[in-house]
PDB file of N, H, CA, C and O in Angstrom:
ATOM      1  N   MET A   1     136.869 -30.521  32.056  1.00  0.00           N
ATOM      2  CA  MET A   1     137.042 -29.467  31.502  1.00  0.00           C
ATOM      3  C   MET A   1     139.573 -29.529  31.273  1.00  0.00           C
ATOM      4  O   MET A   1     140.501 -30.245  31.647  1.00  0.00           O
ATOM      5  N   TYR A   2     139.402 -28.518  30.624  1.00  0.00           N
ATOM      6  H   TYR A   2     138.648 -27.937  30.320  1.00  0.00           H
ATOM      7  CA  TYR A   2     140.665 -28.187  30.205  1.00  0.00           C
ATOM      8  C   TYR A   2     141.351 -26.796  29.466  1.00  0.00           C
ATOM      9  O   TYR A   2     140.800 -25.986  28.721  1.00  0.00           O
ATOM     10  N   LEU A   3     142.369 -26.822  29.822  1.00  0.00           N
ATOM     11  H   LEU A   3     142.817 -27.479  30.428  1.00  0.00           H
ATOM     12  CA  LEU A   3     142.695 -25.491  28.661  1.00  0.00           C
ATOM     13  C   LEU A   3     143.128 -25.655  27.679  1.00  0.00           C
ATOM     14  O   LEU A   3     144.097 -26.397  27.840  1.00  0.00           O
ATOM     15  N   TYR A   4     142.980 -25.342  26.402  1.00  0.00           N
ATOM     16  H   TYR A   4     142.193 -24.739  26.271  1.00  0.00           H
ATOM     17  CA  TYR A   4     143.386 -25.530  24.874  1.00  0.00           C
ATOM     18  C   TYR A   4     143.403 -24.091  24.539  1.00  0.00           C
ATOM     19  O   TYR A   4     144.143 -23.964  23.564  1.00  0.00           O
ATOM     20  N   GLY A   5     142.876 -22.842  24.942  1.00  0.00           N
ATOM     21  H   GLY A   5     142.275 -22.945  25.734  1.00  0.00           H
ATOM     22  CA  GLY A   5     143.760 -21.647  24.292  1.00  0.00           C
ATOM     23  C   GLY A   5     143.420 -20.306  25.282  1.00  0.00           C
ATOM     24  O   GLY A   5     142.703 -20.328  26.282  1.00  0.00           O
ATOM     25  N   LEU A   6     143.773 -19.728  25.004  1.00  0.00           N
ATOM     26  H   LEU A   6     144.356 -19.710  24.192  1.00  0.00           H
ATOM     27  CA  LEU A   6     144.458 -18.309  25.843  1.00  0.00           C
ATOM     28  C   LEU A   6     143.987 -17.036  24.497  1.00  0.00           C
ATOM     29  O   LEU A   6     144.308 -17.124  23.312  1.00  0.00           O
ATOM     30  N   HIS A   7     143.168 -15.927  25.131  1.00  0.00           N
ATOM     31  H   HIS A   7     142.908 -15.856  26.093  1.00  0.00           H
ATOM     32  CA  HIS A   7     142.999 -15.069  24.514  1.00  0.00           C
ATOM     33  C   HIS A   7     144.483 -14.107  24.607  1.00  0.00           C
ATOM     34  O   HIS A   7     145.259 -13.993  25.555  1.00  0.00           O
ATOM     35  N   PRO A   8     144.515 -13.663  23.628  1.00  0.00           N
ATOM     36  CA  PRO A   8     145.451 -12.590  23.651  1.00  0.00           C
ATOM     37  C   PRO A   8     146.181 -12.247  24.522  1.00  0.00           C
ATOM     38  O   PRO A   8     145.431 -12.659  25.407  1.00  0.00           O
ATOM     39  N   GLY A   9     147.319 -11.692  25.275  1.00  0.00           N
ATOM     40  H   GLY A   9     147.928 -11.357  24.556  1.00  0.00           H
ATOM     41  CA  GLY A   9     148.007 -11.014  26.714  1.00  0.00           C
ATOM     42  C   GLY A   9     147.155 -11.159  27.997  1.00  0.00           C
ATOM     43  O   GLY A   9     146.801 -10.321  28.826  1.00  0.00           O
ATOM     44  N   ASN A  10     146.848 -13.049  27.854  1.00  0.00           N
ATOM     45  H   ASN A  10     147.135 -13.730  27.181  1.00  0.00           H
ATOM     46  CA  ASN A  10     146.377 -13.544  28.855  1.00  0.00           C
ATOM     47  C   ASN A  10     147.436 -14.675  29.103  1.00  0.00           C
ATOM     48  O   ASN A  10     147.881 -15.045  28.016  1.00  0.00           O
ATOM     49  N   THR A  11     147.993 -15.353  30.159  1.00  0.00           N
ATOM     50  H   THR A  11     147.632 -15.053  31.041  1.00  0.00           H
ATOM     51  CA  THR A  11     149.003 -15.767  30.705  1.00  0.00           C
ATOM     52  C   THR A  11     148.077 -17.146  30.865  1.00  0.00           C
ATOM     53  O   THR A  11     146.849 -17.115  30.938  1.00  0.00           O
ATOM     54  N   VAL A  12     148.991 -18.523  30.910  1.00  0.00           N
ATOM     55  H   VAL A  12     149.989 -18.548  30.850  1.00  0.00           H
ATOM     56  CA  VAL A  12     148.147 -20.146  31.661  1.00  0.00           C
ATOM     57  C   VAL A  12     147.786 -19.427  33.429  1.00  0.00           C
ATOM     58  O   VAL A  12     146.735 -19.488  34.067  1.00  0.00           O
ATOM     59  N   GLU A  13     149.481 -18.608  33.911  1.00  0.00           N
ATOM     60  H   GLU A  13     150.335 -18.558  33.393  1.00  0.00           H
ATOM     61  CA  GLU A  13     149.286 -18.024  34.992  1.00  0.00           C
ATOM     62  C   GLU A  13     147.460 -17.467  35.443  1.00  0.00           C
ATOM     63  O   GLU A  13     146.779 -17.859  36.390  1.00  0.00           O
ATOM     64  N   ASP A  14     147.016 -16.215  34.104  1.00  0.00           N
ATOM     65  H   ASP A  14     147.569 -15.896  33.334  1.00  0.00           H
ATOM     66  CA  ASP A  14     145.913 -15.621  34.687  1.00  0.00           C
ATOM     67  C   ASP A  14     145.543 -17.065  35.318  1.00  0.00           C
ATOM     68  O   ASP A  14     145.724 -17.570  36.426  1.00  0.00           O
ATOM     69  N   ILE A  15     144.860 -17.563  33.944  1.00  0.00           N
ATOM     70  H   ILE A  15     144.713 -17.153  33.044  1.00  0.00           H
ATOM     71  CA  ILE A  15     143.777 -18.919  34.149  1.00  0.00           C
ATOM     72  C   ILE A  15     143.799 -18.765  35.347  1.00  0.00           C
ATOM     73  O   ILE A  15     143.212 -17.909  36.010  1.00  0.00           O
ATOM     74  N   LYS A  16     144.620 -19.760  35.754  1.00  0.00           N
ATOM     75  H   LYS A  16     145.097 -20.455  35.216  1.00  0.00           H
ATOM     76  CA  LYS A  16     144.822 -20.323  37.159  1.00  0.00           C
ATOM     77  C   LYS A  16     144.629 -19.349  38.169  1.00  0.00           C
ATOM     78  O   LYS A  16     144.104 -19.695  39.227  1.00  0.00           O
ATOM     79  N   LYS A  17     144.864 -18.574  38.048  1.00  0.00           N
ATOM     80  H   LYS A  17     145.290 -18.292  37.188  1.00  0.00           H
ATOM     81  CA  LYS A  17     144.500 -17.577  39.232  1.00  0.00           C
ATOM     82  C   LYS A  17     142.695 -17.387  39.839  1.00  0.00           C
ATOM     83  O   LYS A  17     142.292 -16.955  40.919  1.00  0.00           O
ATOM     84  N   GLU A  18     141.903 -17.921  38.614  1.00  0.00           N
ATOM     85  H   GLU A  18     142.231 -18.273  37.737  1.00  0.00           H
ATOM     86  CA  GLU A  18     140.697 -18.167  38.398  1.00  0.00           C
ATOM     87  C   GLU A  18     139.893 -18.819  38.658  1.00  0.00           C
ATOM     88  O   GLU A  18     138.705 -18.577  38.874  1.00  0.00           O
ATOM     89  N   ILE A  19     140.984 -20.590  38.673  1.00  0.00           N
ATOM     90  H   ILE A  19     141.949 -20.786  38.497  1.00  0.00           H
ATOM     91  CA  ILE A  19     139.763 -21.750  38.927  1.00  0.00           C
ATOM     92  C   ILE A  19     140.595 -22.659  40.112  1.00  0.00           C
ATOM     93  O   ILE A  19     141.750 -23.072  40.209  1.00  0.00           O
ATOM     94  N   PRO A  20     139.353 -22.742  40.967  1.00  0.00           N
ATOM     95  CA  PRO A  20     139.825 -23.277  42.028  1.00  0.00           C
ATOM     96  C   PRO A  20     140.199 -25.062  42.014  1.00  0.00           C
ATOM     97  O   PRO A  20     140.202 -25.699  43.067  1.00  0.00           O
ATOM     98  N   TRP A  21     140.412 -25.519  41.059  1.00  0.00           N
ATOM     99  H   TRP A  21     140.410 -25.001  40.203  1.00  0.00           H
ATOM    100  CA  TRP A  21     140.649 -26.532  40.777  1.00  0.00           C
ATOM    101  C   TRP A  21     142.020 -26.414  39.747  1.00  0.00           C
ATOM    102  O   TRP A  21     142.523 -25.527  39.057  1.00  0.00           O
ATOM    103  N   GLU A  22     142.414 -28.335  40.174  1.00  0.00           N
ATOM    104  H   GLU A  22     142.005 -29.055  40.734  1.00  0.00           H
ATOM    105  CA  GLU A  22     143.619 -28.052  39.053  1.00  0.00           C
ATOM    106  C   GLU A  22     143.444 -28.048  37.715  1.00  0.00           C
ATOM    107  O   GLU A  22     142.552 -28.848  37.431  1.00  0.00           O
ATOM    108  N   LEU A  23     143.967 -27.417  36.597  1.00  0.00           N
ATOM    109  H   LEU A  23     144.692 -26.767  36.828  1.00  0.00           H
ATOM    110  CA  LEU A  23     143.528 -27.648  35.387  1.00  0.00           C
ATOM    111  C   LEU A  23     144.367 -28.284  34.956  1.00  0.00           C
ATOM    112  O   LEU A  23     145.574 -28.331  35.191  1.00  0.00           O
ATOM    113  N   LYS A  24     143.507 -28.989  34.061  1.00  0.00           N
ATOM    114  H   LYS A  24     142.526 -28.951  33.870  1.00  0.00           H
ATOM    115  CA  LYS A  24     144.531 -29.607  32.873  1.00  0.00           C
ATOM    116  C   LYS A  24     144.375 -29.136  31.330  1.00  0.00           C
ATOM    117  O   LYS A  24     143.467 -29.307  30.517  1.00  0.00           O
ATOM    118  N   ILE A  25     145.606 -28.484  31.253  1.00  0.00           N
ATOM    119  H   ILE A  25     146.344 -28.345  31.913  1.00  0.00           H
ATOM    120  CA  ILE A  25     146.184 -28.077  30.093  1.00  0.00           C
ATOM    121  C   ILE A  25     146.333 -29.018  28.994  1.00  0.00           C
ATOM    122  O   ILE A  25     146.380 -30.239  29.140  1.00  0.00           O
ATOM    123  N   ALA A  26     146.441 -28.104  27.364  1.00  0.00           N
ATOM    124  H   ALA A  26     146.403 -27.111  27.246  1.00  0.00           H
ATOM    125  CA  ALA A  26     146.403 -28.972  26.918  1.00  0.00           C
ATOM    126  C   ALA A  26     148.167 -28.420  26.176  1.00  0.00           C
ATOM    127  O   ALA A  26     148.824 -27.430  26.497  1.00  0.00           O
ATOM    128  N   GLU A  27     148.577 -29.737  24.901  1.00  0.00           N
ATOM    129  H   GLU A  27     148.043 -30.541  24.640  1.00  0.00           H
ATOM    130  CA  GLU A  27     149.994 -30.112  25.219  1.00  0.00           C
ATOM    131  C   GLU A  27     149.933 -28.907  24.456  1.00  0.00           C
ATOM    132  O   GLU A  27     150.608 -28.067  25.052  1.00  0.00           O
ATOM    133  N   HIS A  28     149.249 -28.254  23.020  1.00  0.00           N
ATOM    134  H   HIS A  28     148.701 -28.936  22.536  1.00  0.00           H
ATOM    135  CA  HIS A  28     149.865 -27.496  22.909  1.00  0.00           C
ATOM    136  C   HIS A  28     148.189 -25.917  22.179  1.00  0.00           C
ATOM    137  O   HIS A  28     147.215 -25.926  21.426  1.00  0.00           O
ATOM    138  N   LEU A  29     149.038 -24.756  23.244  1.00  0.00           N
ATOM    139  H   LEU A  29     149.829 -24.748  23.856  1.00  0.00           H
ATOM    140  CA  LEU A  29     147.527 -23.633  23.270  1.00  0.00           C
ATOM    141  C   LEU A  29     147.483 -23.254  21.938  1.00  0.00           C
ATOM    142  O   LEU A  29     148.309 -23.452  21.047  1.00  0.00           O
ATOM    143  N   GLU A  30     146.091 -22.510  21.909  1.00  0.00           N
ATOM    144  H   GLU A  30     145.421 -22.349  22.633  1.00  0.00           H
ATOM    145  CA  GLU A  30     146.021 -21.992  20.859  1.00  0.00           C
ATOM    146  C   GLU A  30     145.614 -20.698  21.452  1.00  0.00           C
ATOM    147  O   GLU A  30     144.924 -20.444  22.439  1.00  0.00           O
ATOM    148  N   ILE A  31     146.517 -19.580  20.176  1.00  0.00           N
ATOM    149  H   ILE A  31     147.077 -19.786  19.374  1.00  0.00           H
ATOM    150  CA  ILE A  31     146.078 -18.309  20.988  1.00  0.00           C
ATOM    151  C   ILE A  31     145.122 -17.690  19.964  1.00  0.00           C
ATOM    152  O   ILE A  31     145.423 -17.197  18.877  1.00  0.00           O
ATOM    153  N   THR A  32     143.919 -17.813  20.518  1.00  0.00           N
ATOM    154  H   THR A  32     143.675 -18.214  21.401  1.00  0.00           H
ATOM    155  CA  THR A  32     142.101 -17.147  19.969  1.00  0.00           C
ATOM    156  C   THR A  32     142.307 -15.957  19.214  1.00  0.00           C
ATOM    157  O   THR A  32     143.367 -15.335  19.283  1.00  0.00           O
ATOM    158  N   ARG A  33     141.521 -15.669  18.625  1.00  0.00           N
ATOM    159  H   ARG A  33     140.660 -16.175  18.569  1.00  0.00           H
ATOM    160  CA  ARG A  33     141.468 -15.075  17.806  1.00  0.00           C
ATOM    161  C   ARG A  33     140.790 -13.871  17.769  1.00  0.00           C
ATOM    162  O   ARG A  33     139.577 -13.943  17.573  1.00  0.00           O
ATOM    163  N   PHE A  34     141.546 -12.231  17.984  1.00  0.00           N
ATOM    164  H   PHE A  34     142.532 -12.172  18.144  1.00  0.00           H
ATOM    165  CA  PHE A  34     140.135 -11.295  18.197  1.00  0.00           C
ATOM    166  C   PHE A  34     139.359 -11.405  17.195  1.00  0.00           C
ATOM    167  O   PHE A  34     139.735 -11.611  16.041  1.00  0.00           O
ATOM    168  N   PRO A  35     137.587 -11.205  17.770  1.00  0.00           N
ATOM    169  CA  PRO A  35     136.450 -10.623  16.770  1.00  0.00           C
ATOM    170  C   PRO A  35     136.274 -10.285  15.837  1.00  0.00           C
ATOM    171  O   PRO A  35     137.344  -9.785  15.491  1.00  0.00           O
ATOM    172  N   THR A  36     135.646 -10.193  15.129  1.00  0.00           N
ATOM    173  H   THR A  36     134.776 -10.600  15.411  1.00  0.00           H
ATOM    174  CA  THR A  36     135.486  -8.894  13.517  1.00  0.00           C
ATOM    175  C   THR A  36     134.924  -8.045  14.689  1.00  0.00           C
ATOM    176  O   THR A  36     134.610  -8.286  15.854  1.00  0.00           O
ATOM    177  N   GLU A  37     134.931  -6.693  13.701  1.00  0.00           N
ATOM    178  H   GLU A  37     135.186  -6.497  12.754  1.00  0.00           H
ATOM    179  CA  GLU A  37     134.086  -6.327  13.641  1.00  0.00           C
ATOM    180  C   GLU A  37     132.481  -6.054  13.863  1.00  0.00           C
ATOM    181  O   GLU A  37     132.095  -5.137  14.588  1.00  0.00           O
ATOM    182  N   LYS A  38     131.577  -6.938  13.167  1.00  0.00           N
ATOM    183  H   LYS A  38     131.891  -7.683  12.577  1.00  0.00           H
ATOM    184  CA  LYS A  38     130.354  -7.924  13.346  1.00  0.00           C
ATOM    185  C   LYS A  38     130.605  -8.603  14.732  1.00  0.00           C
ATOM    186  O   LYS A  38     129.821  -8.418  15.663  1.00  0.00           O
ATOM    187  N   GLU A  39     131.543  -9.270  14.832  1.00  0.00           N
ATOM    188  H   GLU A  39     132.180  -9.420  14.075  1.00  0.00           H
ATOM    189  CA  GLU A  39     131.205  -9.757  16.030  1.00  0.00           C
ATOM    190  C   GLU A  39     131.170  -8.886  17.313  1.00  0.00           C
ATOM    191  O   GLU A  39     130.527  -9.086  18.343  1.00  0.00           O
ATOM    192  N   LEU A  40     131.777  -8.157  17.092  1.00  0.00           N
ATOM    193  H   LEU A  40     132.300  -7.994  16.255  1.00  0.00           H
ATOM    194  CA  LEU A  40     132.141  -6.745  18.233  1.00  0.00           C
ATOM    195  C   LEU A  40     131.000  -6.008  18.902  1.00  0.00           C
ATOM    196  O   LEU A  40     130.673  -5.608  20.020  1.00  0.00           O
ATOM    197  N   SER A  41     130.457  -6.036  17.366  1.00  0.00           N
ATOM    198  H   SER A  41     130.723  -6.360  16.459  1.00  0.00           H
ATOM    199  CA  SER A  41     128.861  -5.094  17.062  1.00  0.00           C
ATOM    200  C   SER A  41     127.574  -5.883  17.617  1.00  0.00           C
ATOM    201  O   SER A  41     126.654  -5.180  18.036  1.00  0.00           O
ATOM    202  N   LEU A  42     127.464  -6.926  17.646  1.00  0.00           N
ATOM    203  H   LEU A  42     128.211  -7.496  17.305  1.00  0.00           H
ATOM    204  CA  LEU A  42     126.727  -7.622  18.073  1.00  0.00           C
ATOM    205  C   LEU A  42     126.384  -8.667  19.451  1.00  0.00           C
ATOM    206  O   LEU A  42     125.467  -9.359  19.891  1.00  0.00           O
ATOM    207  N   ILE A  43     127.789  -8.259  19.784  1.00  0.00           N
ATOM    208  H   ILE A  43     128.534  -7.696  19.426  1.00  0.00           H
ATOM    209  CA  ILE A  43     128.027  -8.585  21.131  1.00  0.00           C
ATOM    210  C   ILE A  43     127.552  -7.064  22.382  1.00  0.00           C
ATOM    211  O   ILE A  43     127.016  -7.017  23.489  1.00  0.00           O
ATOM    212  N   ARG A  44     128.108  -6.044  21.430  1.00  0.00           N
ATOM    213  H   ARG A  44     128.543  -6.082  20.530  1.00  0.00           H
ATOM    214  CA  ARG A  44     127.974  -4.638  22.104  1.00  0.00           C
ATOM    215  C   ARG A  44     126.235  -4.526  22.431  1.00  0.00           C
ATOM    216  O   ARG A  44     125.614  -4.216  23.448  1.00  0.00           O
ATOM    217  N   HIS A  45     125.798  -4.947  21.023  1.00  0.00           N
ATOM    218  H   HIS A  45     126.303  -5.199  20.197  1.00  0.00           H
ATOM    219  CA  HIS A  45     123.904  -4.911  20.817  1.00  0.00           C
ATOM    220  C   HIS A  45     123.771  -5.552  21.978  1.00  0.00           C
ATOM    221  O   HIS A  45     123.744  -4.798  22.951  1.00  0.00           O
ATOM    222  N   PHE A  46     123.692  -6.533  22.171  1.00  0.00           N
ATOM    223  H   PHE A  46     123.713  -7.146  21.381  1.00  0.00           H
ATOM    224  CA  PHE A  46     122.769  -7.995  22.273  1.00  0.00           C
ATOM    225  C   PHE A  46     122.974  -7.952  24.505  1.00  0.00           C
ATOM    226  O   PHE A  46     122.190  -7.826  25.445  1.00  0.00           O
ATOM    227  N   ALA A  47     124.495  -8.147  24.343  1.00  0.00           N
ATOM    228  H   ALA A  47     125.132  -8.250  23.579  1.00  0.00           H
ATOM    229  CA  ALA A  47     125.181  -8.359  25.814  1.00  0.00           C
ATOM    230  C   ALA A  47     125.897  -6.954  26.167  1.00  0.00           C
ATOM    231  O   ALA A  47     127.052  -7.210  26.506  1.00  0.00           O
ATOM    232  N   PRO A  48     125.710  -5.932  26.201  1.00  0.00           N
ATOM    233  CA  PRO A  48     126.615  -4.703  26.465  1.00  0.00           C
ATOM    234  C   PRO A  48     127.124  -4.929  27.634  1.00  0.00           C
ATOM    235  O   PRO A  48     128.233  -4.402  27.721  1.00  0.00           O
ATOM    236  N   GLU A  49     126.701  -5.663  28.885  1.00  0.00           N
ATOM    237  H   GLU A  49     125.800  -6.091  28.814  1.00  0.00           H
ATOM    238  CA  GLU A  49     127.098  -5.414  30.155  1.00  0.00           C
ATOM    239  C   GLU A  49     128.843  -6.337  29.840  1.00  0.00           C
ATOM    240  O   GLU A  49     129.948  -5.911  30.176  1.00  0.00           O
ATOM    241  N   ILE A  50     128.513  -7.725  29.072  1.00  0.00           N
ATOM    242  H   ILE A  50     127.616  -8.071  28.799  1.00  0.00           H
ATOM    243  CA  ILE A  50     129.516  -8.716  29.025  1.00  0.00           C
ATOM    244  C   ILE A  50     131.075  -7.807  28.096  1.00  0.00           C
ATOM    245  O   ILE A  50     132.216  -7.936  28.542  1.00  0.00           O
ATOM    246  N   SER A  51     130.760  -6.938  26.791  1.00  0.00           N
ATOM    247  H   SER A  51     129.833  -6.833  26.429  1.00  0.00           H
ATOM    248  CA  SER A  51     131.885  -6.770  26.483  1.00  0.00           C
ATOM    249  C   SER A  51     132.639  -5.427  27.145  1.00  0.00           C
ATOM    250  O   SER A  51     133.698  -4.928  26.762  1.00  0.00           O
ATOM    251  N   MET A  52     131.808  -5.000  28.222  1.00  0.00           N
ATOM    252  H   MET A  52     130.949  -5.405  28.533  1.00  0.00           H
ATOM    253  CA  MET A  52     133.027  -4.062  28.885  1.00  0.00           C
ATOM    254  C   MET A  52     133.912  -4.393  29.584  1.00  0.00           C
ATOM    255  O   MET A  52     134.757  -3.659  30.097  1.00  0.00           O
ATOM    256  N   GLY A  53     133.745  -6.195  29.725  1.00  0.00           N
ATOM    257  H   GLY A  53     133.059  -6.792  29.308  1.00  0.00           H
ATOM    258  CA  GLY A  53     134.962  -6.704  30.931  1.00  0.00           C
ATOM    259  C   GLY A  53     134.251  -6.166  32.392  1.00  0.00           C
ATOM    260  O   GLY A  53     133.342  -5.374  32.640  1.00  0.00           O
ATOM    261  N   ARG A  54     135.305  -7.169  33.367  1.00  0.00           N
ATOM    262  H   ARG A  54     136.043  -7.812  33.166  1.00  0.00           H
ATOM    263  CA  ARG A  54     134.839  -6.593  34.464  1.00  0.00           C
ATOM    264  C   ARG A  54     135.118  -5.456  34.772  1.00  0.00           C
ATOM    265  O   ARG A  54     134.066  -4.955  35.169  1.00  0.00           O
ATOM    266  N   LYS A  55     136.196  -4.480  34.851  1.00  0.00           N
ATOM    267  H   LYS A  55     137.050  -4.887  34.528  1.00  0.00           H
ATOM    268  CA  LYS A  55     136.655  -3.585  35.517  1.00  0.00           C
ATOM    269  C   LYS A  55     135.773  -2.469  35.449  1.00  0.00           C
ATOM    270  O   LYS A  55     135.536  -1.659  36.346  1.00  0.00           O
ATOM    271  N   LEU A  56     135.118  -2.526  33.812  1.00  0.00           N
ATOM    272  H   LEU A  56     135.311  -3.184  33.084  1.00  0.00           H
ATOM    273  CA  LEU A  56     133.765  -1.179  33.600  1.00  0.00           C
ATOM    274  C   LEU A  56     132.870  -1.839  34.054  1.00  0.00           C
ATOM    275  O   LEU A  56     131.807  -1.222  34.129  1.00  0.00           O
ATOM    276  N   GLN A  57     132.849  -2.934  34.423  1.00  0.00           N
ATOM    277  H   GLN A  57     133.713  -3.435  34.362  1.00  0.00           H
ATOM    278  CA  GLN A  57     131.187  -3.763  34.473  1.00  0.00           C
ATOM    279  C   GLN A  57     130.929  -2.783  35.951  1.00  0.00           C
ATOM    280  O   GLN A  57     129.932  -2.145  36.288  1.00  0.00           O
ATOM    281  N   LEU A  58     132.044  -2.934  36.532  1.00  0.00           N
ATOM    282  H   LEU A  58     132.855  -3.452  36.259  1.00  0.00           H
ATOM    283  CA  LEU A  58     131.881  -2.560  38.187  1.00  0.00           C
ATOM    284  C   LEU A  58     131.607  -0.747  38.425  1.00  0.00           C
ATOM    285  O   LEU A  58     130.826  -0.340  39.285  1.00  0.00           O
ATOM    286  N   GLU A  59     132.214  -0.023  37.719  1.00  0.00           N
ATOM    287  H   GLU A  59     132.849  -0.353  37.020  1.00  0.00           H
ATOM    288  CA  GLU A  59     132.762   1.019  37.360  1.00  0.00           C
ATOM    289  C   GLU A  59     131.314   1.198  36.601  1.00  0.00           C
ATOM    290  O   GLU A  59     130.947   2.369  36.701  1.00  0.00           O
ATOM    291  N   ALA A  60     130.607   0.575  36.047  1.00  0.00           N
ATOM    292  H   ALA A  60     130.905  -0.376  35.966  1.00  0.00           H
ATOM    293  CA  ALA A  60     129.456   1.576  35.187  1.00  0.00           C
ATOM    294  C   ALA A  60     128.470   0.989  36.518  1.00  0.00           C
ATOM    295  O   ALA A  60     127.305   1.351  36.354  1.00  0.00           O
ATOM    296  N   LEU A  61     128.686   0.099  37.902  1.00  0.00           N
ATOM    297  H   LEU A  61     129.632  -0.195  38.035  1.00  0.00           H
ATOM    298  CA  LEU A  61     127.479  -0.182  38.337  1.00  0.00           C
ATOM    299  C   LEU A  61     127.950   1.000  39.054  1.00  0.00           C
ATOM    300  O   LEU A  61     127.901   2.178  38.701  1.00  0.00           O
ATOM    301  N   ILE A  62     128.374   0.523  40.032  1.00  0.00           N
ATOM    302  H   ILE A  62     128.413  -0.434  40.319  1.00  0.00           H
ATOM    303  CA  ILE A  62     129.213   1.857  41.119  1.00  0.00           C
ATOM    304  C   ILE A  62     128.389   3.075  40.757  1.00  0.00           C
ATOM    305  O   ILE A  62     127.554   3.475  41.568  1.00  0.00           O
ATOM    306  N   MET A  63     128.673   4.097  38.843  1.00  0.00           N
ATOM    307  H   MET A  63     129.351   3.771  38.184  1.00  0.00           H
ATOM    308  CA  MET A  63     128.455   4.567  38.821  1.00  0.00           C
ATOM    309  C   MET A  63     126.607   5.509  38.309  1.00  0.00           C
ATOM    310  O   MET A  63     126.290   6.660  38.009  1.00  0.00           O
ATOM    311  N   ARG A  64     125.813   4.089  38.479  1.00  0.00           N
ATOM    312  H   ARG A  64     126.070   3.154  38.723  1.00  0.00           H
ATOM    313  CA  ARG A  64     124.466   4.034  38.062  1.00  0.00           C
ATOM    314  C   ARG A  64     124.141   3.732  40.303  1.00  0.00           C
ATOM    315  O   ARG A  64     123.019   3.806  40.804  1.00  0.00           O
ATOM    316  N   LEU A  65     125.386   3.443  41.089  1.00  0.00           N
ATOM    317  H   LEU A  65     126.297   3.382  40.682  1.00  0.00           H
ATOM    318  CA  LEU A  65     124.705   3.745  42.481  1.00  0.00           C
ATOM    319  C   LEU A  65     124.647   5.257  42.806  1.00  0.00           C
ATOM    320  O   LEU A  65     123.604   5.768  43.214  1.00  0.00           O
ATOM    321  N   PHE A  66     125.646   5.877  42.642  1.00  0.00           N
ATOM    322  H   PHE A  66     126.493   5.462  42.311  1.00  0.00           H
ATOM    323  CA  PHE A  66     126.134   7.582  42.888  1.00  0.00           C
ATOM    324  C   PHE A  66     124.441   7.593  41.847  1.00  0.00           C
ATOM    325  O   PHE A  66     123.489   7.172  42.503  1.00  0.00           O
ATOM    326  N   LYS A  67     124.177   7.937  40.688  1.00  0.00           N
ATOM    327  H   LYS A  67     124.951   8.279  40.154  1.00  0.00           H
ATOM    328  CA  LYS A  67     123.000   8.153  40.095  1.00  0.00           C
ATOM    329  C   LYS A  67     122.169   8.126  41.218  1.00  0.00           C
ATOM    330  O   LYS A  67     121.801   9.208  41.676  1.00  0.00           O
ATOM    331  N   LEU A  68     121.726   6.855  41.860  1.00  0.00           N
ATOM    332  H   LEU A  68     122.025   5.976  41.488  1.00  0.00           H
ATOM    333  CA  LEU A  68     120.531   6.101  41.964  1.00  0.00           C
ATOM    334  C   LEU A  68     120.541   7.653  43.613  1.00  0.00           C
ATOM    335  O   LEU A  68     120.044   8.771  43.751  1.00  0.00           O
ATOM    336  N   LEU A  69     121.426   6.711  44.467  1.00  0.00           N
ATOM    337  H   LEU A  69     121.829   5.803  44.355  1.00  0.00           H
ATOM    338  CA  LEU A  69     121.876   7.730  45.490  1.00  0.00           C
ATOM    339  C   LEU A  69     121.504   9.433  44.933  1.00  0.00           C
ATOM    340  O   LEU A  69     120.487  10.011  45.318  1.00  0.00           O
ATOM    341  N   GLU A  70     121.940   9.710  44.522  1.00  0.00           N
ATOM    342  H   GLU A  70     122.766   9.241  44.209  1.00  0.00           H
ATOM    343  CA  GLU A  70     121.965  10.922  44.409  1.00  0.00           C
ATOM    344  C   GLU A  70     120.475  11.369  44.025  1.00  0.00           C
ATOM    345  O   GLU A  70     120.216  12.497  44.443  1.00  0.00           O
ATOM    346  N   LYS A  71     119.233  10.618  43.187  1.00  0.00           N
ATOM    347  H   LYS A  71     119.444   9.701  42.848  1.00  0.00           H
ATOM    348  CA  LYS A  71     118.860  11.038  42.840  1.00  0.00           C
ATOM    349  C   LYS A  71     117.896  11.069  44.410  1.00  0.00           C
ATOM    350  O   LYS A  71     117.612  12.242  44.654  1.00  0.00           O
ATOM    351  N   LYS A  72     117.421  10.240  45.341  1.00  0.00           N
ATOM    352  H   LYS A  72     117.651   9.287  45.143  1.00  0.00           H
ATOM    353  CA  LYS A  72     116.887  10.083  46.502  1.00  0.00           C
ATOM    354  C   LYS A  72     117.228  11.348  47.273  1.00  0.00           C
ATOM    355  O   LYS A  72     116.180  11.918  47.581  1.00  0.00           O
ATOM    356  N   GLN A  73     118.244  11.960  47.673  1.00  0.00           N
ATOM    357  H   GLN A  73     119.094  11.498  47.423  1.00  0.00           H
ATOM    358  CA  GLN A  73     118.305  12.840  48.388  1.00  0.00           C
ATOM    359  C   GLN A  73     117.832  14.468  47.842  1.00  0.00           C
ATOM    360  O   GLN A  73     117.899  15.422  48.617  1.00  0.00           O
TER     361      GLN A  73
END
């Protein structure tokens, strides 16, 4: 596996922090395009937890846990 492109706003260093092996990197990295509104709509509809991003996923999970705990009291 090798890195051939980056999402806007990310750096090679950001990616390397997440990969536990020596990452091969393409000579010319591409910058990925932003998804279209139609693509975003499909992702939000069929995979809402993915479309949130990690930070929002964690926040949403914490809120769900708090609501469950409130119901049990």
